[in-house]
C-alpha atoms as one frame of an Amber mdcrd trajectory, in Angstrom:
protein
   3.289 -14.844   2.142   1.115 -12.169   0.132   0.090  -8.985  -1.430  -3.185
  -7.558  -2.344  -4.859  -5.860  -5.105  -3.801  -3.440  -6.488  -0.462  -3.485
  -4.451  -0.330  -7.348  -5.612   2.531  -9.332  -5.823   2.942 -11.025  -9.371
   1.763 -14.934  -9.370   3.096 -16.003 -12.755   1.859 -19.189 -14.656  -1.398
 -19.765 -12.919  -4.168 -20.467 -15.158  -7.137 -17.466 -15.235  -9.668 -20.043
 -14.115  -7.180 -20.364 -10.616  -7.248 -16.593  -9.916 -10.285 -16.378  -7.746
  -9.931 -19.541  -6.189  -6.348 -18.954  -4.786  -6.557 -15.029  -4.588  -6.376
 -14.824  -0.770  -3.710 -17.495  -0.296  -1.581 -15.314  -2.432  -2.941 -12.227
  -0.447  -3.091 -12.396   3.130  -3.314  -8.477   3.019  -6.521  -8.493   1.938
 -10.371  -8.389   3.634 -12.248 -11.326   3.314 -15.355 -10.123   0.892 -15.019
  -7.543  -2.061 -18.409  -6.776  -0.579 -17.550  -5.211   2.875 -18.521  -2.107
   4.479 -15.823   0.344   4.944 -12.423   0.087   6.755 -13.021   1.525  10.669
 -10.391   3.009  12.401  -7.909   0.980  14.211  -7.881   1.264  17.962  -5.165
   3.591  18.278  -6.368   6.129  15.794  -8.150   9.191  16.952 -10.556  11.527
  14.520  -7.541  14.193  15.041  -4.872  12.336  14.024  -5.535  11.924  10.091
  -2.112  12.961   9.089  -0.163  11.048  11.780   2.281   8.142  11.161   3.820
   5.483  12.687   7.484   5.178  13.822  10.315   2.964  15.233  12.818   4.457
  17.170  15.779   1.760  17.839  17.819   2.352  20.658  20.540   0.292  22.857
  18.498  -3.111  24.233  17.426  -3.792  27.805  17.745   0.321  29.117  14.699
   1.712  27.877  14.583   5.268  26.289  16.542   7.624  28.303  15.332  10.505
  29.292  16.927  12.809  26.198  15.388  10.137  23.480  12.124  10.774  25.085
  12.511  14.280  25.434  13.761  14.342  22.079  10.477  12.210  21.033   8.278
  14.752  22.327  10.013  17.880  20.883   9.749  16.303  17.602   5.825  16.056
  18.354   5.934  12.370  18.598   3.758  10.376  21.261   5.016   7.335  22.588
   2.377   4.036  22.166   4.923   1.461  23.578   8.408   0.630  24.335  10.134
  -2.973  23.988  12.903  -2.384  26.210  14.392  -6.328  25.766  15.060  -5.163
  22.465  15.551  -1.327  22.224  12.318  -0.754  20.266  10.281   2.298  20.557
   6.989   2.625  18.742   5.643   6.457  18.142   3.136   7.994  16.617   3.629
  11.356  15.190   2.318  13.964  12.670   5.950  16.047  12.114   7.105  14.915
   8.554  10.823  15.348   9.808  10.182  13.223  12.753  12.434  10.268  11.571
  15.140  12.878  10.297  15.073  14.807  13.758  15.489  11.357  15.947  18.134
  10.279  13.958  20.516  13.003  15.184  19.833  12.318  18.327  22.453  10.609
  20.847  21.528   7.344  21.751  19.229   7.026  18.708  21.066   3.737  16.373
  17.982   3.879  13.778  14.347   5.582  13.024  11.955   5.577  10.434   8.411
   5.510   9.264   6.857   2.221   9.009   4.391   2.995   6.503   3.237   5.951
   3.777  -0.436   6.589   4.011  -2.062   8.011   7.376  -3.257   6.058  10.074
  -5.681   4.271   9.679  -3.552   2.727   6.383  -5.888   3.038   3.144  -8.200
  -0.316   2.144  -7.910  -1.539  -1.631 -10.033  -4.037  -3.468 -10.260  -7.796
  -3.113  -9.410 -10.249  -5.779 -11.246 -13.250  -4.652 -11.872 -15.767  -1.937
 -10.730 -19.136  -0.697 -12.941 -22.033  -2.184 -14.881 -22.593   0.159 -16.194
 -26.588   0.695 -19.929 -26.564   0.807 -21.826 -28.368   3.248 -22.703 -31.009
   0.844 -19.423 -31.549  -0.160 -18.535 -31.668   3.398 -21.434 -34.438   4.680
 -20.541 -36.390   1.365 -16.576 -36.944   2.686 -15.805 -40.194   3.369 -12.384
 -41.651   4.845 -10.940 -44.657   6.033 -10.823 -46.159   9.832  -8.836 -43.710
  11.614  -9.154 -40.708   9.253 -11.202 -37.203   9.855 -13.638 -37.302   7.073
 -11.926 -34.534   4.693  -8.449 -36.267   5.559  -8.330 -38.187   1.353  -8.590
 -34.712   0.276  -5.682 -33.903   2.055  -2.335 -35.033  -0.207  -0.014 -32.550
   1.585  -0.372 -35.239   4.522   1.183 -37.812   2.777   3.525 -35.704   0.783
   5.485 -35.116   4.192   5.027 -38.621   5.186   2.693 -36.754   8.303  -0.150
 -39.466   7.424   2.830 -41.964   8.828   4.015 -40.008  11.591   0.549 -40.058
  13.105   0.769 -43.471  13.933   3.839 -42.698  15.693   2.920 -39.083  17.396
   0.447 -36.530  16.838   2.687 -34.097  19.007   3.034 -33.143  22.216   0.565
 -30.550  23.816   3.111 -28.813  25.694   4.737 -27.620  22.515   3.145 -24.423
  21.132   3.033 -23.019  17.478   1.787 -19.246  17.346   0.448 -18.352  14.022
   1.559 -14.660  13.612  -1.189 -13.656  10.972  -4.519 -12.159  10.110  -6.075
 -13.516  13.225  -7.474 -17.063  14.275 -11.102 -17.992  14.859 -10.296 -20.518
  17.609 -14.148 -21.310  17.886 -14.012 -23.483  15.021 -14.351 -27.339  16.009
 -10.931 -28.624  14.582  -9.091 -25.500  16.343 -10.928 -25.435  19.527  -9.307
 -28.361  21.208  -5.565 -27.727  20.633  -5.841 -23.607  20.896  -3.345 -22.081
  23.313  -5.420 -18.827  24.489  -2.691 -17.761  27.133  -0.160 -17.646  24.242
  -2.851 -15.406  22.031  -2.779 -11.694  21.487  -3.822  -9.014  19.099  -0.824
  -6.812  18.183  -2.298  -4.823  15.619  -1.917  -1.338  17.520   1.909  -2.413
  18.057   1.163  -3.000  21.508  -0.557  -6.022  23.314  -4.455  -6.283  23.347
  -5.252  -9.633  25.518  -9.240  -8.862  25.402 -11.013 -12.271  24.926 -11.318
 -13.003  21.336  -9.136 -10.109  20.130  -7.052 -12.209  18.289  -9.974 -13.509
  16.172 -10.397 -12.124  12.609 -13.581  -9.995  12.148 -16.500 -11.107   9.157
 -14.425  -8.657   7.164 -10.854  -9.731   7.674  -8.835 -12.138   5.986  -9.218
 -16.185   6.785  -6.001 -16.581   5.955  -4.351 -17.155   9.491  -7.108 -19.522
  10.433  -6.339 -21.630   7.550  -2.781 -21.291   8.448  -3.727 -22.530  12.100
  -5.839 -25.954  10.592  -2.899 -26.713   8.780  -0.461 -26.508  11.669  -2.691
 -28.357  14.425  -6.255 -29.210  13.169  -7.315 -32.179  15.823  -7.694 -35.549
  14.660 -11.028 -35.384  16.393 -13.186 -36.988  13.620 -14.636 -33.514  12.846
 -13.040 -32.396   9.490  -9.847 -32.183   8.571  -6.487 -33.470  10.186  -3.333
 -30.863  10.613   0.227 -31.796  10.305   0.769 -31.828  14.367  -2.639 -32.451
  15.498  -1.770 -33.163  18.921   0.455 -29.820  19.614  -0.933 -26.517  20.468
  -1.527 -23.421  18.131  -1.834 -19.762  19.427  -3.209 -16.825  17.351  -1.226
 -13.390  17.582  -3.056 -11.123  15.175  -0.587  -8.561  13.333  -2.579  -7.756
  10.398  -4.957  -4.167  10.778  -8.571  -4.251   9.382  -7.101  -3.085   6.288
  -4.778  -5.830   5.669  -1.581  -4.474   6.339   0.889  -6.295   8.294   3.036
  -3.015   9.967   6.632  -3.240  11.633   4.998  -2.386  14.931   2.709  -5.181
  14.994   5.079  -7.892  13.690   7.629  -6.611  16.503   4.844  -6.769  19.262
   4.164 -10.280  17.662   7.603 -11.829  18.007   8.290 -10.301  21.479   4.720
 -11.873  22.540   5.765 -14.983  21.283   8.739 -14.942  22.951   7.826 -14.427
  26.429   4.858 -16.512  26.339   6.350 -20.112  26.002   5.899 -20.431  21.952
   8.370 -23.032  20.469   7.553 -22.059  16.937   6.318 -19.174  15.094   4.555
 -19.359  11.662   5.062 -16.028   9.313   3.185 -16.215   5.982   3.594 -12.543
   4.949   5.622  -9.945   4.485   6.098  -6.764   6.762   4.522  -3.622   4.914
   4.766  -1.426   3.299   7.874  -2.648   1.537   8.381  -5.909  -0.318  12.091
  -5.368   0.128  13.479  -2.935   3.014  16.911  -1.638   1.610  19.224  -0.847
   4.369  20.690   2.132   2.325  17.311   3.840   3.106  17.480   5.220   6.698
  13.518   4.601   7.308  13.425   0.948   5.802  16.828   0.523   7.803  14.994
   1.133  10.962  12.232  -1.507   9.786  15.298  -4.132   9.027  16.906  -3.712
  12.797  13.422  -3.434  14.496  12.085  -6.365  13.302  15.379  -8.179  13.216
  15.879  -7.658  16.964  12.278  -8.938  17.681  12.843 -12.309  15.780  16.420
 -12.816  17.242  14.634 -11.887  20.873  12.207 -14.840  19.988  14.783 -17.784
  18.893  17.035 -16.284  21.990  13.996 -17.229  24.034  13.266 -20.438  22.282
  11.109 -19.852  19.556  12.118 -21.707  16.253  10.947 -18.579  13.257   9.467
 -20.035  10.276   8.532 -18.046   7.278   7.165 -17.912   3.541   9.455 -17.380
   0.800   6.610 -15.376  -1.471   5.024 -16.152  -4.577   6.302 -14.019  -7.620
   8.593 -16.697  -8.888  11.549 -14.564  -8.072  15.062 -15.951  -7.919  15.924
 -14.392  -4.477  19.787 -15.001  -4.936  19.819 -12.973  -8.405  21.834  -9.781
  -9.165  19.226  -7.610  -9.182  15.067  -7.901  -8.761  12.556  -5.705 -10.100
  10.035  -4.293  -7.352   6.872  -3.158  -8.615   4.683  -3.063  -5.613   6.439
  -0.847  -3.220   5.563   0.857  -1.165   1.907  -1.157  -1.285   0.203   1.618
   1.074   1.596   4.694  -1.366   2.346   5.064  -4.924   4.331   2.202  -5.753
   6.737   2.053  -8.502   9.262   0.009 -10.194  12.597   0.323  -8.408  15.458
  -2.332  -8.990  16.716  -3.857  -5.743  19.673  -5.896  -4.675  18.684  -8.558
  -2.484  22.190  -8.604  -0.446  21.306  -5.039   0.434  17.252  -5.492   0.203
  15.453  -7.525   2.049  11.835  -9.304   2.325  11.468  -9.307   6.571  11.247
 -11.541   8.603  11.737 -14.217   5.708  15.246 -12.965   4.638  16.546 -12.407
   8.234  19.185 -14.113   9.896  17.592 -17.168  12.088  14.786 -17.695   9.850
  13.767 -20.748   8.161  12.472 -19.850   4.712  10.524 -22.056   3.408   9.092
 -22.591  -0.758   6.320 -24.783  -2.053   5.502 -27.419  -3.770   2.741 -29.206
  -5.564   0.696 -32.522  -5.960   3.487 -33.754  -8.194   6.544 -32.776  -5.844
   7.541 -29.967  -7.821   8.357 -26.307  -7.243   4.781 -24.636  -7.260   4.642
 -22.034 -10.366   4.822 -18.958  -8.122   6.881 -19.872  -5.763  10.092 -17.930
  -4.836  13.354 -19.851  -4.990  16.991 -18.993  -4.847  20.525 -21.021  -3.900
  21.219 -20.330  -0.218  18.100 -18.315   0.647  15.655 -21.539   0.537  16.179
 -23.801   3.159  13.371 -26.284   3.056  10.437 -27.018   0.926   6.703 -28.070
   1.652   3.382 -28.546   0.288   1.824 -25.001  -0.760  -0.298 -26.681  -3.532
  -0.589 -25.265  -7.496  -2.720 -25.247 -10.174  -4.603 -28.634 -10.456  -4.115
 -28.584 -14.217   0.168 -27.951 -13.394   0.128 -30.604 -10.761  -3.037 -33.124
 -10.413  -3.091 -35.009  -7.117  -3.498 -38.949  -6.997  -7.279 -39.981  -6.249
  -8.971 -38.990  -3.959  -7.622 -35.852  -3.502  -9.427 -33.619  -6.424  -7.352
 -30.483  -6.161  -4.074 -29.492  -6.042  -4.574 -26.416  -3.557  -4.090 -26.855
   0.177  -7.134 -27.339   2.312  -7.496 -26.080   5.550  -9.797 -24.595   8.370
 -12.135 -21.301   7.601 -13.863 -19.117  10.335 -17.413 -20.008  11.247 -16.628
 -23.735  11.431 -15.714 -23.901   7.214 -13.355 -25.641   5.463 -11.766 -24.456
   2.047  -8.802 -24.367  -0.503  -6.100 -21.752  -0.550  -2.478 -22.261  -2.415
   1.063 -20.122  -2.174   4.007 -20.589   0.377   1.945 -19.364   2.817   0.727
 -22.523   2.740   4.186 -24.278   2.429   5.557 -22.318   6.005   2.727 -24.168
   8.384   3.764 -27.551   7.124   7.285 -26.743   8.070   6.034 -25.038  10.984
   4.157 -27.990  12.476   7.542 -30.437  11.393   9.447 -28.008  13.821   6.849
 -28.417  16.354   6.934 -32.272  15.921  10.664 -32.177  16.262  10.304 -30.227
  19.436   7.766 -32.765  20.718  10.219 -35.567  19.862  13.196 -33.973  21.370
  11.654 -31.327  24.071  15.215 -29.880  25.536  16.073 -29.353  21.947  17.293
 -25.548  21.331  15.856 -23.602  18.631  19.257 -24.292  16.731  19.139 -27.966
  17.148  15.679 -27.862  15.663  16.780 -26.642  12.613  19.221 -28.557  12.392
  17.447 -31.698  12.863  14.831 -30.040  10.424  17.123 -29.924   7.434  19.172
 -33.125   8.029  15.734 -34.977   8.316  14.251 -33.672   4.966  14.167 -35.620
   1.621  17.161 -34.371  -0.503  14.812 -33.121  -3.583  17.185 -32.576  -6.534
  16.758 -29.584  -9.120  13.926 -29.863 -11.480  15.410 -29.327 -14.960  14.458
 -28.042 -16.928  11.496 -26.310 -15.352   8.543 -25.624 -17.409   6.054 -26.017
 -15.345   2.851 -24.926 -17.552   4.453 -27.018 -20.723   4.472 -24.363 -23.141
   8.390 -25.440 -24.397   9.859 -22.384 -22.324  12.067 -22.438 -18.960   9.857
 -20.834 -16.129  13.079 -20.732 -13.357  16.214 -22.247 -13.399  17.231 -24.247
 -10.344  21.198 -24.062  -9.260  22.678 -26.266  -6.943  23.080 -30.182  -5.924
  20.626 -32.606  -4.842  21.507 -31.781  -1.097  20.765 -28.534  -1.318  19.378
 -26.270  -4.098  17.669 -23.384  -5.014  14.177 -24.437  -5.494  14.055 -27.066
  -2.485  17.050 -26.014  -0.444  17.838 -29.027   1.808  14.783 -30.933   0.701
  11.316 -31.646   1.292  10.665 -31.939   4.837   9.949 -35.324   6.521   7.475
 -35.688   9.104   7.926 -39.041  10.446  11.773 -38.519  10.521  10.623 -36.006
  12.798   9.054 -38.550  15.156  11.261 -41.035  14.653  14.441 -40.000  14.622
């Protein structure tokens, strides 16, 4: 889960030296290189609609937009991009500043709102850094025991959730697919190619599916975030590089981040609907839906975004998918009475706003039915940056942390998480973005073991099989004598670790 600079989510308590090595892990809403070329327009943008915005119009599901609604959209200077009749979400472009207000007064319209503040295309921002990429020399020097992939000794996270032991029993079923709804996946990577599900992959950036071959891949100027996530889930156990948590399952790429790094509502809706209709068993969502970190339901525009993404994620679950999402990297207590959000809207002019987290939601992370994941470091403690909250966090998993705060046992040398990067590379990142794919992969192992399990049963097993992890009290992760976060709850369920740390071995043996 992420945020870019200067629209960045605050990452607390990481040493300055960590910032460049981990920035993209915290910031998948950014491009890959500070020296890249200027952004280009998306496929849906023309030279004449520089002031056009994108909207979602929500109507009763199942019937499509009525003639009255279609007429109202046209009369309000709107153009329908696509309509997801299954869930009653219409994607519209309009340059009329009053478009949403007009549509909300139309009979049959349940909610309507703009999905962004910047004109199409969104404005880009500067990068903060890049992942810590392994050099060719480091890859060549890797040594592993018999039966291990060369880089596996650096993956302390596998042993942390007993994935190494699980692999002795099962690698997962190729009949199970995890969709990475993210910045795109480089399916040509040698660790990803053997397990890639092309039929379940798509580009949803424009708010409607683009099935052109390779459309799901990130360009050279885009974030490697989705590729890293995909490798964490299902990098093949093939003697090449690293090993995924579920190296026998399939992984698909559903690209929803535009070239400027924004995850807008229409793209996210498209991603969930595509997953629902293409046999996906698990979705991983390591992002928040731009431009609002928290979407407040007492604001009519933001309410429309909550409605649209809720409909889409529920539809995916109804069709058989378990939806897993990252909790965020600001060390927020998501169960607090109030939270100050300083970054919204991140494509406009943000300002400090105090929100009520029972009425304002990080989507899809805080939506009903979504598995919300906190991050842990190499010592098994909550990562310094990870959001938390009693009743909000469902489970925890390795997401990495400053090596100084949580140093892994040898032979691993970095407290971050190793993953695949575009162009056949590997590198380290950290964030709840890295924790969520561990949980998605364990859910895929459960689905492999219990192929007929419903999403509700998979989630029940995920929680029941998790290793209960008691509160860290006091939590002084940087050792400066000050409490950095307060954990509430019991050993069996608390605000730092939810029901506990996920257990891959239990997933394939119980």
